[in-house]
C-alpha positions in Angstrom: -24.0 8.5 10.1 -21.7 11.5 10.9 -18.0 11.1 11.6 -14.9 13.2 11.6 -11.4 13.0 10.3 -8.3 15.1 9.6 -8.4 14.4 5.8 -11.1 13.1 3.5 -9.7 11.8 0.2 -12.3 11.6 -2.6 -11.7 8.8 -5.2 -9.9 5.5 -4.6 -7.9 5.4 -7.8 -4.1 5.3 -7.8 -3.9 9.0 -7.0 -6.3 8.8 -4.1 -4.7 5.6 -2.6 -1.3 7.2 -2.8 -2.4 10.5 -1.2 -4.3 8.7 1.5 -1.5 6.4 2.4 1.1 9.2 2.4 -1.0 11.4 4.8 -2.0 8.5 7.0 1.7 7.5 7.3 2.3 11.0 8.7 -0.2 10.4 11.5 -3.3 12.0 10.2 -6.7 10.4 10.5 -7.6 9.7 6.9 -10.8 8.5 5.3 -10.7 7.4 1.6 -14.1 7.5 -0.1 -14.6 5.3 -3.2 -17.9 4.9 -5.0 -17.1 1.5 -6.5 -16.9 -1.9 -4.8 -13.1 -2.0 -5.3 -10.3 0.5 -5.5 -8.2 1.2 -8.6 -10.5 3.4 -10.7 -9.3 3.5 -14.3 -6.5 1.2 -13.2 -8.9 -1.4 -11.8 -9.8 -4.9 -13.1 -12.9 -7.0 -13.7 -13.4 -10.7 -14.3 -15.4 -12.5 -17.0 -15.3 -16.3 -16.4 -11.7 -17.4 -16.6 -10.5 -14.0 -17.8 -9.2 -11.0 -15.8 -9.3 -7.7 -17.7 -7.6 -4.4 -16.9 -10.3 -1.8 -17.1 -8.2 1.1 -18.5 -4.5 1.3 -17.7 -2.6 -1.8 -18.9 1.0 -0.8 -18.1 2.9 1.2 -15.5 6.0 3.4 -15.3 8.0 4.3 -12.3 9.0 0.8 -11.2 12.7 1.4 -12.0 15.2 2.4 -9.2 14.4 6.0 -8.3 11.0 5.8 -10.1 8.0 7.2 -8.2 6.4 3.8 -7.4 9.7 2.4 -6.2 10.2 5.4 -4.0 6.7 5.3 -2.6 6.8 1.6 -1.7 10.2 2.0 -0.1 8.7 4.8 1.9 5.8 2.7 3.0 7.9 -0.4 3.7 5.6 -2.4 1.5 7.0 -4.7 -1.3 6.8 -3.4 -4.8 4.2 -5.5 -6.8 5.9 -8.1 -9.0 6.3 -6.7 -12.6 8.5 -7.3 -15.6 9.9 -4.7 -18.0 8.4 -4.5 -21.4 10.8 -5.0 -24.4 9.7 -3.7 -26.7 7.7 -1.2 -24.7 5.3 -0.9 -27.7 5.2 -1.8 -31.4 3.7 0.8 -33.7 2.2 -0.3 -37.0 1.5 2.4 -39.6 -1.4 2.0 -42.0 -0.4 0.3 -45.3 2.8 -1.2 -43.8 3.5 -4.9 -43.2 6.0 -4.5 -40.3 5.7 -2.7 -37.0 8.2 -0.3 -35.5 9.4 -1.7 -32.1 10.3 0.7 -29.3 13.2 -1.3 -27.8 14.0 -1.0 -24.1 17.8 -0.7 -24.8 18.5 2.9 -25.7 21.2 2.0 -28.2 19.0 -0.5 -29.9 16.2 2.0 -30.1 18.6 4.6 -31.5 19.6 2.3 -34.3 16.0 1.3 -35.0 14.8 4.9 -35.3 17.7 5.8 -37.5 16.7 2.9 -39.8 13.0 3.8 -39.6 13.3 7.6 -39.9 16.6 8.6 -41.6 17.6 12.2 -41.2 15.7 12.6 -37.9 18.5 12.2 -35.4 18.7 15.9 -34.6 15.1 15.8 -33.5 15.7 12.8 -31.3 18.8 14.3 -29.8 17.0 17.5 -28.9 14.2 15.4 -27.3 16.8 13.5 -25.3 18.3 16.8 -24.0 14.9 18.1 -23.0 14.1 14.7 -21.4 17.2 14.6 -19.3 16.6 18.1 -18.1 12.9 17.3 -17.3 13.8 14.2 -15.4 16.4 15.9 -13.3 13.9 18.6 -12.5 11.1 16.1 -11.7 13.5 14.2 -9.3 13.5 17.2 -7.1 9.7 17.0 -6.5 8.9 20.5 -7.7 5.5 22.2 -7.2 3.8 23.3 -10.4 2.1 25.7 -10.9 3.1 27.6 -7.8 0.3 29.4 -5.9 2.0 30.3 -2.6 5.4 31.4 -1.4 6.1 27.8 -0.2 5.1 26.4 -3.6 7.5 28.9 -5.3 10.4 28.0 -2.9 9.9 24.3 -3.9 9.9 25.2 -7.6 13.0 27.4 -7.4 14.8 24.7 -5.4 14.3 22.3 -8.2 15.6 24.5 -10.9 19.1 24.0 -12.5 20.9 25.6 -15.4 19.6 22.8 -17.7 16.0 23.4 -16.5 16.3 27.1 -17.2 17.6 26.4 -20.7 14.8 23.9 -21.5 12.4 26.6 -20.2 12.9 28.3 -23.6 10.6 25.5 -25.0 7.8 26.0 -22.5 5.3 27.2 -25.1 6.6 25.0 -27.9 5.0 21.9 -29.3 6.6 18.7 -30.6 5.8 19.9 -34.1 7.8 23.0 -33.4 10.8 20.8 -32.6 10.4 19.0 -35.9 10.5 22.3 -37.7 13.5 23.5 -35.7 15.4 20.3 -36.6 14.4 20.3 -40.2 12.2 17.2 -40.0 8.8 18.7 -40.5 8.5 17.3 -44.0 8.8 13.7 -42.8 5.2 12.6 -42.9 5.9 9.1 -41.8 7.7 10.3 -38.7 4.8 12.7 -38.0 2.3 9.9 -38.2 4.4 7.8 -35.8 4.7 10.7 -33.3 1.0 11.5 -33.5 0.1 7.9 -32.5 2.6 7.8 -29.6 1.7 11.2 -28.3 -2.1 10.8 -28.4 -1.6 7.7 -26.3 0.0 9.7 -23.5 -1.1 13.3 -23.9 -4.4 13.0 -25.8 -3.0 15.4 -28.3 -1.2 15.2 -31.6 2.4 16.5 -32.3 1.2 20.0 -33.2 -0.7 20.2 -29.8 1.5 18.3 -27.4 3.8 20.5 -25.2 7.4 19.9 -26.2 8.6 19.5 -22.6 6.0 16.8 -21.9 6.3 15.0 -25.3 10.1 14.8 -25.1 9.8 12.8 -21.9 6.9 10.5 -22.9 8.7 9.6 -26.1 11.6 8.3 -23.9 9.5 6.4 -21.4 10.0 2.9 -23.0 13.8 3.1 -22.7 16.2 2.4 -19.8 16.9 3.8 -17.3 13.2 4.3 -17.2 10.9 1.8 -18.9 7.4 0.5 -19.0 6.3 -2.5 -16.9 3.8 -5.3 -17.0 2.2 -6.2 -13.6 2.0 -9.9 -12.7 -1.6 -10.8 -12.0 -3.4 -7.6 -13.0 -3.3 -3.9 -12.6 -5.3 -4.4 -9.4 -2.1 -5.6 -7.7 -0.9 -2.0 -7.6 -4.0 -0.7 -5.9 -4.0 -3.7 -3.5 -0.4 -2.9 -2.5 -1.4 0.7 -1.8 -4.4 -0.4 0.1 -2.0 -2.4 2.3 0.1 0.7 2.9 -3.0 2.7 3.8 -4.2 0.0 6.2 -0.7 -0.3 7.9 -0.7 3.4 8.4 -4.1 3.4 10.1 -6.1 5.0 7.3 -9.5 3.7 6.3 -10.9 2.9 2.8 -14.6 3.2 2.5 -15.9 1.4 -0.6 -19.4 2.0 -2.0 -19.3 5.6 -0.7 -20.3 8.0 -3.5 -19.8 11.6 -2.7 -22.6 13.9 -3.7 -21.7 17.3 -2.2 -18.9 19.3 -0.5 -19.6 22.3 1.6 -17.6 24.5 4.0 -18.3 23.7 7.6 -16.6 26.0 10.2 -12.9 26.0 9.4 -13.2 22.7 7.5 -15.4 20.7 5.2 -18.6 18.6 5.3 -18.7 15.7 2.8 -22.1 14.2 2.1 -23.2 11.3 -0.1 -24.6 7.8 -0.1 -23.0 4.6 1.2 -23.8 0.9 1.0 -27.5 0.1 0.5 -27.9 3.8 -0.6 -27.7 4.9 3.1 -26.7 8.6 3.5 -23.4 9.5 5.1 -21.9 12.7 6.4 -18.2 13.2 7.1 -16.6 16.3 8.6 -13.0 16.8 7.6 -10.4 19.5 8.3 -9.0 19.0 4.8 -10.2 17.5 1.5 -8.1 16.0 -1.2 -10.1 15.6 -4.4 -8.8 13.1 -7.0 -12.0 13.2 -9.1 -11.8 15.0 -12.4 -12.0 18.8 -11.9 -15.1 18.8 -14.1 -16.9 17.2 -11.1 -16.2 20.2 -8.8 -19.1 22.5 -10.0 -21.6 19.7 -9.2 -20.0 18.9 -5.8 -19.5 22.5 -4.6 -22.4 24.4 -6.2 -22.4 28.1 -5.4 -19.4 27.7 -3.1 -17.2 27.4 -6.2 -15.8 30.8 -7.0 -17.1 32.2 -10.3 -13.7 32.8 -11.8 -12.7 29.3 -11.0 -15.9 27.9 -12.5 -15.2 29.9 -15.7 -11.7 28.5 -15.9 -13.0 24.9 -15.5 -15.7 25.5 -18.1 -13.0 26.8 -20.5 -11.1 23.6 -20.6 -11.8 21.2 -23.5 -13.4 17.9 -22.6 -11.0 15.0 -21.9 -11.3 12.0 -24.1 -13.6 9.1 -23.6 -12.8 5.5 -24.7 -14.2 2.6 -26.6 -12.6 -0.6 -25.4 -12.9 -4.1 -26.7 -12.2 -6.7 -24.1 -11.5 -10.0 -25.8 -9.8 -13.3 -25.4 -8.1 -15.5 -28.1 -5.9 -18.5 -28.3 -2.3 -17.7 -27.5 -1.1 -18.8 -30.9 -3.1 -15.9 -32.4 -0.9 -13.3 -30.7 2.2 -12.3 -32.8 5.2 -12.8 -30.5 7.3 -10.2 -32.2 4.9 -7.4 -31.2 5.5 -7.7 -27.5 2.6 -7.1 -25.2 1.5 -3.7 -26.4 1.0 -2.3 -29.9 -0.6 0.6 -31.8 -2.4 0.4 -35.1 -3.0 3.4 -37.3 -6.7 2.9 -38.1 -9.5 5.3 -39.2 -12.8 3.9 -38.1 -13.4 4.3 -35.2 -9.8 5.5 -34.7 -6.3 4.3 -34.1 -6.1 1.3 -31.8 -3.9 0.7 -28.7 -3.7 -3.1 -28.1 -2.6 -4.9 -24.9 -2.1 -8.6 -24.6 -1.7 -10.7 -21.4 1.5 -12.6 -20.9 1.5 -16.4 -20.6 1.1 -17.3 -17.0 0.4 -13.8 -15.7 -3.0 -14.8 -14.2 -5.2 -12.9 -16.7 -6.1 -16.0 -18.9 -5.8 -19.8 -18.8 -2.6 -21.2 -20.2 -2.6 -21.3 -24.0 -5.0 -18.3 -24.1 -4.5 -14.5 -23.9 -6.7 -11.6 -23.1 -6.7 -8.8 -25.8 -7.7 -5.3 -24.9 -8.1 -2.8 -27.8 -8.9 0.8 -27.0 -9.8 3.9 -29.0 -10.1 7.4 -27.8 -13.4 9.0 -28.7 -15.4 12.1 -27.9 -17.4 11.2 -24.7 -20.5 13.4 -24.6 -22.0 12.2 -27.9 -22.5 8.7 -26.3 -25.0 10.2 -23.8 -28.6 11.2 -24.4 -29.0 8.6 -27.2 -32.2 6.5 -27.5 -31.4 2.9 -26.6 -31.7 1.7 -30.2 -29.4 4.4 -31.5 -26.9 3.6 -28.7 -26.9 -0.1 -29.5 -26.4 0.5 -33.2 -23.6 2.9 -32.6 -22.0 0.5 -30.2 -22.2 -2.4 -32.7 -20.7 -0.2 -35.4 -17.8 0.7 -33.2 -17.2 -3.0 -32.2 -17.3 -4.0 -35.9 -14.8 -1.2 -36.7 -12.3 -2.3 -34.0 -12.6 -5.9 -35.0 -12.0 -5.0 -38.6 -8.8 -3.3 -37.6 -7.7 -6.3 -35.6 -8.5 -8.5 -38.5 -6.2 -6.5 -40.7 -3.5 -6.1 -38.0 -3.6 -9.6 -36.5 -5.6 -11.6 -39.0 -8.2 -12.3 -36.3 -11.5 -13.7 -37.6 -14.8 -13.4 -35.7 -14.6 -17.1 -34.9 -11.2 -16.6 -33.2 -12.7 -14.7 -30.2 -13.2 -16.8 -27.1 -14.8 -13.7 -25.5 -15.6 -10.2 -26.8 -17.5 -7.3 -25.4 -17.3 -3.5 -25.9 -17.3 -0.7 -23.3 -18.3 2.8 -24.2 -18.0 6.1 -22.3 -21.4 5.2 -20.7 -19.8 2.1 -19.3 -16.8 4.0 -17.9 -19.2 6.6 -16.4 -20.9 3.8 -14.5 -17.6 2.1 -13.5 -15.6 5.1 -12.4 -18.2 7.8 -11.6 -16.2 10.2 -13.8 -18.3 12.8 -15.7 -19.2 11.4 -19.1 -16.8 8.6 -18.5 -13.8 10.7 -19.2 -10.7 8.6 -19.1 -7.9 11.2 -19.3 -6.9 14.5 -17.9 -6.9 17.9 -19.5 -4.6 17.1 -22.4 -1.0 18.2 -22.5 -1.2 21.3 -24.7 1.4 24.0 -23.9 -1.4 26.2 -22.5 -2.3 23.6 -19.9 1.0 22.0 -19.1 3.4 22.8 -16.2 3.3 26.5 -15.2 0.1 27.0 -17.1 -1.8 24.0 -15.8 -4.5 23.6 -13.1 -2.9 23.9 -9.6 -3.2 21.3 -6.9 -3.8 24.3 -4.5 -7.3 25.6 -5.1 -8.8 29.0 -4.1 -10.8 27.3 -1.4 -8.8 26.8 1.9 -8.3 23.1 2.7 -9.3 21.8 -0.7 -6.5 20.2 -2.7 -6.5 18.5 -6.1 -4.4 15.6 -7.6 -4.8 13.1 -10.4 -4.5 13.0 -14.1 -5.6 16.6 -14.6 -2.8 17.9 -12.3 0.9 18.2 -13.0 2.7 16.1 -14.3 -0.3 14.4 -16.0 -1.6 11.0 -16.9 -0.6 7.4 -16.1 0.0 5.7 -12.8 3.4 7.4 -12.3 2.0 10.8 -13.2 -1.0 10.7 -10.8 1.3 9.3 -8.0 3.6 12.3 -8.4 0.7 14.6 -8.3 -0.5 12.9 -5.1 2.9 13.4 -3.5 2.9 17.0 -4.5 -0.6 17.7 -3.0 0.3 15.8 0.2 3.5 17.8 0.7 1.5 21.0 0.2 -1.2 20.0 2.7 1.4 19.1 5.4 3.4 22.2 4.7 0.3 24.3 5.4 0.4 22.7 8.9 4.1 23.5 9.3 5.2 19.9 8.6 7.5 18.5 6.0 7.1 15.3 4.0 10.2 13.6 2.7 10.1 10.1 1.2 12.2 7.6 3.2 14.6 5.5 1.1 
């Protein structure tokens, strides 16, 4: 089968769905290619009997007025999926302590909580708040970072303000640098708390997380922003974007795994295998790639410029994940924690725990799904003999359950369902190299102006997703999809502005 289109979008996660719907809404003929049987990627879901589990992402941002998801769905004319704000956004339990630290949605309540939890740290939080306000005002102007053309630079300059220029002094700083500046570097309990929160959103600790990125993610749980819990499952977000794509005339092709990209005339030839392993060939004037950039060498082969190949090879690996998908009786879920919690734990690592809400469609009434995830190095899970793999997997499961036993008092007999996914499982589910679940990590050397650009050296090839500014999460990848879509259209002399 050979067909043609204006734009081929590779990967049907939230970034790919967003880019495809935006470009189709502008009248372009768009084909969205997804290897799996459903869209959503790391924000997809699966079912086990009466339970619905969110594969990776379990919460969303950007549903508040002016947030990226609210703006996009207003633009598409599609209802925003039903969601409720999380309060607390998360509860953080440090090792050896009996009570968790709740991140309240109300800014004043959170200010009082952090003053009680971390006395003497207010200068640090105030500096973070200043940087966050500047960052958010900058991001609201839809800048292009890093700029790689005159048009990109014009968009960046148009988004700058006096506050942004002032915060630019911290471009190469880390969150740990802010602690030193504010006289808080000796507060080890605060540092442990920050390391837990920052690793969740940036894959880096406080001494390696860019200050400008960290200042914003530390404020994500509070109004006027906030974190949200989707009714039904995370799949509702991708289903709503599918509806927007279909209404705009774009097409989603499931079970289409892309194997190669090659230049073809002034455009691109995309080849791979479709349903029943039948080969397909698609000719496209433009390609938007949402797959991890680590996949580009395999897709492009010798067509990838050597300097670009070296840059990609120089990036450290993103994280993999170990995830326990479980179910327990509702009475076993501590109500005071909210729906999301972190536990400082050593083996196999600190846990991020998500519970379903009563009546949200993920579990029968009186029961709850429980998802406990741990970041892990991904590559070591590959190349193992089957016996070694199963032993390592069982050890990881036992370690996670031990943490949950200490944190929640859960005994083995309490689980109504329990299974563990490793990076090998994520590689099979998402098609991402080595089952990577994150982007490049928000170190100052890879954030903002120093990051990987959405505009590649190859004409007509664009990138978006969690490795591209502004980073991870459904809100981050949607913003990157908007940025890449604006660049693609601008190259054709067209302008994309979101309708309100």
